[in-house]
C-alpha positions in Angstrom: 69.6 62.1 64.9 67.3 62.0 61.8 66.1 65.2 60.1 62.6 64.5 61.5 64.0 64.3 65.0 66.0 67.5 64.5 62.9 69.4 63.3 60.9 68.0 66.2 63.6 69.1 68.6 63.8 72.6 67.2 60.0 72.9 67.7 60.3 72.1 71.5 63.4 74.3 72.3 61.2 77.1 73.6 63.0 79.4 76.0 65.6 76.6 76.6 65.3 76.9 80.4 64.4 73.3 81.2 66.3 70.1 80.8 65.0 66.5 80.6 67.1 63.3 80.9 66.3 59.8 80.0 68.4 56.7 80.5 68.2 53.2 78.9 70.0 50.1 80.0 70.2 46.8 78.0 72.1 43.7 79.1 73.1 40.6 77.3 74.2 37.9 79.7 74.3 34.1 79.9 74.6 32.7 83.4 76.2 36.0 84.6 78.7 36.2 81.7 78.2 39.0 79.1 77.9 42.7 79.1 75.6 45.7 79.0 75.0 49.0 77.4 73.9 52.2 79.2 72.7 55.3 77.3 71.7 58.6 78.8 70.2 61.5 76.7 69.8 65.0 78.1 67.9 67.6 76.1 67.3 71.3 76.7 63.8 72.5 76.1 61.1 75.0 76.9 59.4 75.2 80.3 55.8 74.5 79.2 54.3 71.1 80.0 53.8 70.3 76.3 57.4 71.1 75.5 58.7 69.1 78.4 56.5 66.1 77.5 57.6 66.2 73.9 61.3 66.5 74.9 60.9 63.4 77.2 59.3 61.5 74.3 62.2 62.5 71.9 64.9 61.7 74.5 63.2 58.3 75.1 63.3 57.6 71.3 66.9 58.7 71.0 68.1 56.6 74.0 66.2 53.5 72.9 67.6 53.8 69.4 71.2 54.2 70.5 70.9 51.5 73.2 69.5 49.0 70.6 72.2 49.9 68.1 75.1 49.4 70.6 73.4 46.4 72.2 73.4 44.7 68.8 77.1 45.4 68.3 77.8 44.1 71.8 75.8 41.0 71.2 77.7 40.2 68.0 81.0 40.7 69.7 80.0 38.5 72.7 78.8 35.7 70.4 81.9 35.9 68.2 84.1 35.5 71.3 82.0 32.6 72.6 80.9 34.4 75.8 77.2 33.9 75.0 75.3 31.7 72.6 
């Protein structure tokens, strides 16, 4: 998590009585052969609507970033093994 994301998260902690979860799924398949990456991010935040909305946006950014990172690694491995082109 970048310093900017950490600072943003500290600002939305609030009373820490709410939780938000976001998931991201990316697949790399060629005619059914391949693999996929599933990332789930859960954050604790304050109960106000702005804090929850900001926590959802941050969780979304974190999940997308991690999914893209691991999807790229998966893709390289699948290509090197000849599973996909």
